[in-house]
Backbone as CSV, one residue per row, in Angstrom:
resi,resn,N_x,N_y,N_z,CA_x,CA_y,CA_z,C_x,C_y,C_z
1,MET,-31.493,-9.990,-80.600,-30.162,-9.405,-80.738,-29.232,-10.465,-81.320
2,PRO,-28.451,-10.156,-82.367,-27.516,-11.130,-82.934,-26.488,-11.567,-81.907
3,ALA,-26.026,-12.802,-82.039,-25.073,-13.355,-81.076,-23.821,-12.497,-80.953
4,ALA,-23.372,-11.900,-82.068,-22.157,-11.094,-82.043,-22.289,-9.874,-81.138
5,GLU,-23.546,-9.463,-80.854,-23.760,-8.299,-80.012,-24.282,-8.687,-78.625
6,ALA,-24.350,-9.977,-78.350,-24.941,-10.453,-77.106,-23.931,-10.553,-75.964
7,PHE,-22.793,-9.925,-76.119,-21.791,-9.961,-75.062,-21.279,-8.558,-74.779
8,GLN,-20.676,-8.415,-73.614,-20.073,-7.128,-73.251,-18.647,-7.087,-73.791
9,ARG,-18.299,-5.997,-74.431,-16.969,-5.853,-75.035,-15.911,-5.325,-74.059
10,PHE,-16.355,-4.678,-72.991,-15.411,-4.046,-72.074,-15.403,-4.748,-70.728
11,SER,-14.241,-4.782,-70.110,-14.079,-5.362,-68.775,-13.115,-4.473,-68.001
12,THR,-13.365,-4.330,-66.714,-12.433,-3.601,-65.857,-11.521,-4.625,-65.210
13,LEU,-10.271,-4.577,-65.582,-9.275,-5.523,-65.101,-8.553,-4.903,-63.910
14,SER,-8.484,-5.631,-62.792,-7.829,-5.146,-61.574,-6.573,-5.955,-61.292
15,CYS,-5.462,-5.267,-61.125,-4.193,-5.928,-60.846,-4.206,-6.490,-59.423
16,PRO,-3.885,-7.777,-59.262,-3.860,-8.368,-57.926,-2.656,-7.908,-57.094
17,LEU,-1.680,-7.284,-57.727,-0.469,-6.852,-57.015,-0.583,-5.428,-56.478
18,CYS,-1.053,-4.501,-57.328,-1.093,-3.099,-56.892,-2.520,-2.558,-56.762
19,GLY,-3.513,-3.295,-57.280,-4.891,-2.858,-57.183,-5.339,-1.900,-58.277
20,HIS,-4.433,-1.517,-59.175,-4.807,-0.603,-60.256,-5.899,-1.242,-61.107
21,ALA,-6.913,-0.459,-61.458,-8.007,-0.944,-62.283,-8.030,-0.170,-63.598
22,SER,-8.250,-0.898,-64.691,-8.288,-0.282,-66.008,-9.422,-0.895,-66.814
23,ARG,-10.237,-0.042,-67.410,-11.335,-0.532,-68.263,-10.808,-0.639,-69.686
24,ASP,-10.874,-1.841,-70.235,-10.315,-2.106,-71.562,-11.312,-2.855,-72.431
25,GLU,-11.153,-2.692,-73.738,-11.940,-3.480,-74.679,-11.256,-4.821,-74.873
26,MET,-12.028,-5.890,-74.745,-11.475,-7.238,-74.876,-11.423,-7.641,-76.344
27,PRO,-10.418,-8.425,-76.714,-10.410,-8.957,-78.081,-11.569,-9.943,-78.233
28,THR,-12.157,-9.981,-79.399,-13.272,-10.895,-79.625,-12.852,-12.119,-80.436
29,ASP,-11.646,-12.090,-80.997,-11.211,-13.180,-81.866,-10.024,-13.964,-81.313
30,ALA,-9.599,-13.650,-80.084,-8.461,-14.350,-79.488,-8.450,-14.095,-77.984
31,CYS,-7.784,-14.978,-77.263,-7.602,-14.778,-75.827,-6.454,-13.800,-75.602
32,GLN,-6.535,-13.071,-74.524,-5.409,-12.225,-74.138,-4.733,-12.908,-72.964
33,TYR,-3.623,-13.555,-73.244,-2.938,-14.361,-72.241,-2.039,-13.496,-71.349
34,PHE,-1.434,-12.462,-71.897,-0.570,-11.565,-71.121,-1.193,-10.177,-71.072
35,TYR,-0.966,-9.486,-69.955,-1.467,-8.125,-69.793,-0.468,-7.345,-68.950
36,ASP,-0.027,-6.208,-69.452,0.892,-5.337,-68.711,0.074,-4.376,-67.875
37,CYS,0.185,-4.483,-66.543,-0.542,-3.594,-65.643,-0.114,-2.157,-65.898
38,LYS,-1.108,-1.285,-66.051,-0.829,0.128,-66.304,-0.448,0.869,-65.026
39,GLY,-0.560,0.183,-63.880,-0.195,0.794,-62.613,1.243,0.484,-62.216
40,CYS,1.550,-0.811,-62.089,2.877,-1.202,-61.592,3.761,-1.840,-62.658
41,GLY,3.200,-2.125,-63.838,3.989,-2.700,-64.922,4.132,-4.213,-64.867
42,ALA,3.531,-4.859,-63.874,3.618,-6.319,-63.774,2.956,-6.960,-64.987
43,VAL,3.510,-8.080,-65.426,2.918,-8.843,-66.515,2.002,-9.894,-65.889
44,LEU,0.701,-9.750,-66.124,-0.270,-10.677,-65.568,-0.531,-11.804,-66.549
45,LYS,-0.732,-13.002,-66.012,-1.107,-14.177,-66.790,-2.349,-14.771,-66.143
46,PRO,-3.135,-15.539,-66.898,-4.341,-16.139,-66.323,-4.017,-17.067,-65.158
47,LEU,-4.953,-17.147,-64.228,-4.841,-18.105,-63.128,-5.084,-19.507,-63.673
48,PRO,-4.589,-20.540,-63.002,-4.834,-21.910,-63.464,-6.340,-22.155,-63.649
49,GLY,-6.689,-22.730,-64.789,-8.087,-23.017,-65.087,-8.795,-21.934,-65.879
50,ASP,-8.185,-20.750,-65.989,-8.770,-19.658,-66.772,-8.053,-19.554,-68.108
51,CYS,-8.792,-19.088,-69.132,-8.218,-19.024,-70.474,-7.531,-17.699,-70.774
52,CYS,-7.885,-16.648,-70.035,-7.309,-15.342,-70.345,-7.303,-14.459,-69.097
53,VAL,-6.613,-13.339,-69.194,-6.501,-12.434,-68.046,-7.842,-11.825,-67.671
54,TYR,-8.756,-11.665,-68.632,-10.065,-11.098,-68.309,-10.897,-12.064,-67.482
55,CYS,-10.754,-13.356,-67.744,-11.477,-14.348,-66.938,-10.911,-14.421,-65.518
56,SER,-9.626,-14.120,-65.355,-8.997,-14.170,-64.036,-9.136,-12.878,-63.245
57,TYR,-8.958,-11.738,-63.885,-8.844,-10.472,-63.158,-9.885,-9.426,-63.549
58,GLY,-10.733,-9.724,-64.522,-11.717,-8.761,-64.984,-13.058,-8.909,-64.290
59,ASP,-13.864,-7.856,-64.389,-15.209,-7.928,-63.820,-16.209,-8.522,-64.811
60,VAL,-15.756,-8.760,-66.047,-16.557,-9.406,-67.077,-15.681,-10.466,-67.742
61,LYS,-16.209,-11.661,-67.904,-15.476,-12.750,-68.559,-15.315,-12.441,-70.047
62,CYS,-14.403,-13.136,-70.712,-14.134,-12.910,-72.130,-15.354,-13.271,-72.984
63,PRO,-15.465,-12.709,-74.206,-16.627,-12.954,-75.064,-16.956,-14.435,-75.311
64,PRO,-15.986,-15.318,-75.614,-16.370,-16.717,-75.835,-17.028,-17.354,-74.604
65,VAL,-16.547,-17.034,-73.418,-17.150,-17.577,-72.198,-18.537,-16.976,-71.992
66,GLN,-18.689,-15.672,-72.228,-20.002,-15.033,-72.099,-21.051,-15.664,-73.011
67,LEU,-20.621,-16.038,-74.226,-21.541,-16.607,-75.200,-21.792,-18.094,-75.006
68,GLY,-21.127,-18.691,-73.994,-21.337,-20.096,-73.720,-20.547,-21.012,-74.624
69,ASP,-19.578,-20.441,-75.333,-18.754,-21.254,-76.232,-17.607,-21.916,-75.489
70,GLY,-17.513,-21.689,-74.194,-16.418,-22.243,-73.409,-15.179,-21.392,-73.548
71,CYS,-14.142,-21.882,-73.003,-12.853,-21.189,-73.001,-12.322,-21.046,-74.427
72,CYS,-11.703,-19.913,-74.712,-11.140,-19.666,-76.043,-10.125,-20.747,-76.423
73,GLN,-9.411,-21.300,-75.444,-8.398,-22.305,-75.732,-9.006,-23.657,-76.054
74,ASP,-10.290,-23.845,-75.760,-10.951,-25.113,-76.051,-11.291,-25.235,-77.530
75,SER,-11.207,-24.127,-78.247,-11.609,-24.124,-79.666,-10.603,-24.854,-80.518
């Protein structure tokens, strides 16, 4: 399988404030640093040490981390 297809594109992101969960397609060419919760409207940011909201609040890490390329911000 080509490397471009060796990762999961979707992650279910759960808001730590209201618990709302949303399945979204992750960007493959950039980190998503901000995310507006579809439940309560809170603006989520990554936790310290994480590169994006999917690495902090998602059930699947972002594509660069999945592929072993490290954090998107390390590039």
